C-alpha positions as CSV (number, residue, x, y, z in Angstrom):
1,X,148.0,-27.3,-184.2
2,X,151.3,-27.8,-183.0
3,X,152.6,-26.0,-179.8
4,X,155.9,-25.7,-178.4
5,X,155.9,-26.0,-174.9
6,X,158.5,-24.2,-172.6
7,X,160.6,-26.1,-170.3
8,X,160.0,-24.6,-166.9
9,X,162.1,-25.2,-163.7
10,X,161.4,-27.6,-160.9
11,X,160.8,-24.6,-158.7
12,X,158.4,-23.6,-161.1
13,X,156.4,-26.5,-161.4
14,X,156.2,-26.8,-157.6
15,X,154.7,-23.6,-157.4
16,X,151.9,-24.4,-160.1
17,X,151.2,-27.5,-158.2
18,X,150.5,-25.7,-155.0
19,X,149.0,-23.0,-157.3
20,X,146.6,-25.5,-158.4
21,X,146.1,-27.2,-155.2
22,X,145.0,-24.1,-153.6
23,X,142.3,-23.2,-156.2
24,X,141.2,-26.8,-156.0
25,X,140.8,-26.6,-152.0
26,X,138.9,-23.3,-152.4
27,X,136.7,-25.2,-155.3
28,X,136.1,-28.0,-152.4
29,X,135.3,-25.7,-149.7
30,X,132.8,-24.2,-151.8
31,X,131.5,-27.2,-153.3
32,X,129.5,-28.6,-150.2
33,X,127.3,-25.5,-149.6
34,X,128.1,-22.9,-152.3
35,X,129.4,-20.5,-149.9
36,X,132.4,-21.0,-147.6
37,X,130.6,-19.1,-144.7
38,X,127.9,-21.5,-145.1
39,X,130.0,-24.3,-145.1
40,X,131.8,-22.8,-141.7
41,X,128.3,-22.3,-140.3
42,X,127.6,-26.0,-141.1
43,X,130.4,-27.2,-139.6
44,X,130.1,-24.9,-136.1
45,X,126.1,-26.1,-136.0
46,X,127.2,-29.8,-136.0
47,X,130.2,-29.4,-133.2
48,X,127.9,-27.1,-131.2
49,X,124.9,-29.7,-131.3
50,X,127.2,-32.6,-130.1
51,X,128.8,-30.6,-127.5
52,X,125.1,-29.7,-126.5
53,X,123.6,-33.0,-126.4
54,X,126.9,-34.7,-124.2
55,X,126.3,-31.9,-122.0
56,X,122.8,-32.2,-121.6
57,X,123.6,-36.1,-121.0
58,X,126.2,-35.9,-118.5
59,X,124.0,-33.3,-116.5
60,X,121.2,-35.3,-116.5
61,X,123.0,-38.2,-115.3
62,X,124.8,-36.2,-112.8
63,X,128.5,-37.0,-114.3
64,X,129.2,-33.5,-115.2
65,X,132.3,-33.4,-112.4
66,X,133.6,-37.2,-112.7
67,X,135.3,-37.4,-116.1
68,X,138.6,-35.1,-115.4
69,X,139.3,-32.5,-112.8
70,X,139.0,-29.3,-115.1
71,X,136.7,-27.5,-117.6
72,X,133.8,-29.7,-118.2
73,X,133.7,-27.7,-121.6
74,X,137.3,-28.3,-122.8
75,X,136.8,-32.2,-122.0
76,X,133.7,-32.5,-124.2
77,X,135.5,-30.2,-127.0
78,X,138.6,-32.3,-127.2
79,X,136.6,-35.3,-127.8
80,X,133.8,-34.0,-130.4
81,X,136.2,-31.5,-132.4
82,X,139.0,-34.7,-133.0
83,X,136.0,-37.0,-133.6
84,X,134.3,-34.9,-136.0
85,X,137.7,-33.8,-137.6
86,X,138.7,-37.4,-138.1
87,X,135.4,-38.1,-139.8
88,X,135.4,-35.4,-142.0
89,X,138.8,-35.8,-143.4
90,X,138.1,-39.7,-144.0
91,X,134.9,-38.8,-145.7
92,X,136.1,-35.9,-147.9
93,X,139.0,-38.0,-149.3
94,X,136.9,-41.1,-149.7
95,X,134.8,-38.8,-152.1
96,X,137.4,-37.0,-153.8
97,X,137.4,-36.8,-157.6
98,X,139.2,-40.2,-159.2
99,X,140.8,-40.7,-162.2
100,X,137.5,-41.0,-164.5
101,X,136.1,-37.7,-163.3
102,X,135.6,-34.9,-165.6
103,X,137.9,-32.8,-163.9
104,X,140.7,-34.9,-164.7
105,X,140.5,-33.9,-168.3
106,X,141.7,-30.6,-167.7
107,X,145.5,-30.4,-167.2
108,X,147.5,-30.2,-165.3
109,X,144.7,-31.5,-162.9
110,X,145.6,-35.2,-161.5
111,X,144.2,-37.6,-158.7
112,X,147.1,-36.1,-156.1
113,X,145.9,-32.2,-156.4
114,X,142.0,-33.9,-155.7
115,X,142.9,-36.1,-152.9
116,X,145.2,-33.2,-151.2
117,X,142.4,-30.6,-151.8
118,X,139.8,-32.6,-150.4
119,X,141.9,-33.5,-147.2
120,X,142.8,-29.9,-146.8
121,X,139.3,-28.4,-147.2
122,X,138.3,-30.7,-144.5
123,X,141.0,-29.2,-142.5
124,X,140.5,-25.9,-143.0
125,X,136.7,-25.9,-142.2
126,X,137.3,-27.8,-139.2
127,X,140.2,-25.8,-137.7
128,X,138.0,-22.4,-138.6
129,X,134.9,-23.9,-136.8
130,X,137.2,-25.2,-133.8
131,X,139.0,-21.6,-133.3
132,X,135.6,-19.6,-133.4
133,X,133.9,-21.7,-131.3
134,X,136.9,-21.9,-128.8
135,X,137.2,-18.3,-129.1
136,X,133.2,-17.5,-128.7
137,X,133.1,-19.6,-125.4
138,X,136.2,-17.7,-123.9
139,X,134.7,-14.4,-124.7
140,X,131.0,-14.9,-124.5
141,X,130.9,-17.7,-121.5
142,X,134.0,-18.4,-119.2
143,X,137.7,-18.3,-120.0
144,X,139.2,-21.6,-121.6
145,X,142.5,-22.6,-120.2
146,X,144.5,-25.2,-121.9
147,X,147.5,-26.6,-120.4
148,X,149.8,-27.5,-123.5
149,X,147.9,-25.8,-126.8
150,X,150.5,-27.1,-129.0
151,X,150.1,-30.6,-127.5
152,X,146.5,-30.4,-128.2
153,X,146.9,-28.9,-131.8
154,X,149.5,-31.7,-132.7
155,X,147.0,-34.4,-131.6
156,X,144.2,-32.4,-133.5
157,X,146.5,-32.4,-136.8
158,X,147.4,-36.3,-136.0
159,X,143.6,-37.2,-135.9
160,X,143.0,-35.3,-139.3
161,X,146.1,-36.8,-140.7
162,X,144.9,-40.5,-139.7
163,X,141.2,-39.9,-140.8
164,X,142.6,-38.6,-144.4
165,X,145.0,-41.5,-144.7
166,X,142.5,-44.2,-143.9
167,X,140.1,-42.3,-146.4
168,X,143.0,-42.7,-149.0
169,X,143.2,-46.6,-148.5
170,X,139.4,-46.7,-148.9
171,X,139.6,-44.5,-152.1
172,X,142.0,-47.0,-153.7
173,X,139.6,-49.8,-152.9
174,X,136.3,-47.9,-153.8
175,X,136.7,-48.8,-157.6
176,X,136.9,-52.4,-157.3
177,X,134.2,-52.8,-154.5
178,X,132.3,-49.5,-154.3
179,X,129.1,-51.0,-152.4
180,X,131.7,-53.1,-149.8
181,X,133.8,-49.7,-149.3
182,X,130.8,-47.3,-148.7
183,X,129.2,-49.9,-146.1
184,X,132.7,-50.6,-144.4
185,X,133.5,-47.0,-144.2
186,X,130.0,-46.0,-142.9
187,X,130.4,-48.9,-140.2
188,X,133.8,-47.2,-139.1
189,X,132.5,-43.8,-138.8
190,X,129.9,-44.9,-136.8
191,X,131.6,-47.1,-134.6
192,X,133.7,-44.1,-133.8
193,X,130.9,-42.8,-131.9
194,X,131.7,-45.2,-129.1
195,X,135.4,-46.7,-130.1
196,X,137.0,-43.4,-129.9
197,X,136.5,-42.7,-126.2
198,X,135.3,-39.3,-126.6
199,X,132.6,-40.2,-124.2
200,X,134.6,-41.6,-121.5
201,X,138.1,-41.2,-119.7
202,X,140.4,-43.9,-120.9
203,X,142.3,-44.2,-117.5
204,X,139.0,-45.1,-115.8
205,X,138.3,-47.8,-118.4
206,X,138.8,-51.6,-117.2
207,X,141.8,-53.3,-118.5
208,X,139.8,-56.5,-119.9
209,X,137.9,-53.8,-122.2
210,X,141.1,-51.7,-123.5
211,X,141.5,-54.2,-126.5
212,X,138.2,-53.2,-127.7
213,X,139.4,-49.6,-128.2
214,X,143.3,-49.3,-128.6
215,X,143.0,-50.4,-132.2
216,X,141.4,-46.9,-133.0
217,X,143.7,-44.0,-133.7
218,X,141.3,-41.6,-132.9
219,X,141.1,-43.4,-129.1
220,X,144.8,-42.7,-128.7
221,X,144.7,-39.0,-130.2
222,X,141.6,-38.2,-127.9
223,X,143.3,-39.6,-124.9
224,X,146.6,-37.5,-125.7
225,X,144.6,-34.3,-126.6
226,X,143.2,-34.6,-123.1
227,X,146.4,-35.2,-121.7
228,X,147.5,-32.2,-123.2
229,X,144.5,-30.1,-122.5
230,X,144.9,-30.8,-118.6
231,X,147.5,-30.5,-116.2
232,X,145.7,-32.8,-113.8
233,X,145.3,-35.8,-116.6
234,X,148.1,-38.2,-117.5
235,X,147.3,-40.4,-120.2
236,X,148.6,-44.2,-119.4
237,X,147.1,-46.6,-121.8
238,X,147.5,-44.5,-124.9
239,X,150.5,-42.9,-127.1
240,X,151.1,-40.7,-130.1
241,X,153.4,-43.4,-131.6
242,X,150.6,-45.8,-132.7
243,X,148.3,-43.4,-134.7
244,X,151.3,-41.6,-136.2
245,X,152.6,-45.0,-137.4
246,X,149.1,-46.0,-138.5
247,X,149.2,-42.7,-140.5
248,X,152.1,-43.1,-142.4
249,X,151.3,-47.1,-143.1
250,X,147.9,-46.3,-144.4
251,X,149.3,-43.2,-146.4
252,X,152.0,-45.5,-148.2
253,X,149.6,-48.1,-149.1
254,X,147.1,-45.8,-149.9
255,X,149.2,-44.0,-152.4
256,X,150.5,-47.5,-153.9
257,X,146.8,-48.5,-154.3
258,X,145.6,-45.5,-155.9
259,X,148.9,-45.4,-158.6
260,X,147.7,-49.1,-159.4
261,X,144.0,-48.4,-159.5
262,X,144.6,-45.1,-161.7
263,X,146.6,-47.1,-164.1
264,X,143.7,-49.4,-164.7
265,X,141.2,-46.6,-164.6
266,X,138.0,-47.5,-166.8
267,X,135.2,-45.2,-167.9
268,X,132.6,-47.7,-166.7
269,X,133.7,-47.1,-163.0
270,X,131.5,-43.8,-163.1
271,X,128.2,-45.5,-163.5
272,X,129.1,-48.1,-160.5
273,X,130.2,-45.4,-158.0
């Protein structure tokens, strides 16, 4: 009945938390399709379909050579993959298990592990799909040249981090207004189809239209990623600073909101979500 718990060092607790996060991440990867390979193929299929649709649309409209002087496939992929990564991270964190989930009854599981594993699972699937498709295009079709791979990857990670941070804010608000949060998050992700700037070049956008797009962190990361991918493209209207500051701000607000919500958790929330 009574058990004496041995005291563990801080390092042991950290390793225990990392191990738990790893296993929770694996569970999240397998949860969507029951198989990690099927999950990867599903993410690859979404990316390939989007790239194919935009490639066909630009070909029919005769705009393949207009956007940026360089590889048109890299132009499309730099927009599509960051768009998918941002939205997947947001939706994964928003769908993470909350304080009333049955999983929280199993110590040492907690909401921090749940949120972190959801975000890492989305990153793993998108990063793996991006790498497989990029290597496939490079080997099977034509060589892919990227001017600044480090800069491209930095903006890829920034797109993922900003999506996860915004999703965390939505997650903290979800128990209080589940219907409204689902609607707002869906509108935001649908608006990213246009407001992310993945279908056009920011430097060619008229000045009076910029305020309609510059609020979106994904708009900045995609344009900066294209600046890293192409030697002849220099972003003039975007910056990496804005999405980085927005990510940190949303992360802090989301963590505070999640802590406040968790302290007032009610079993009845599960029926409303």
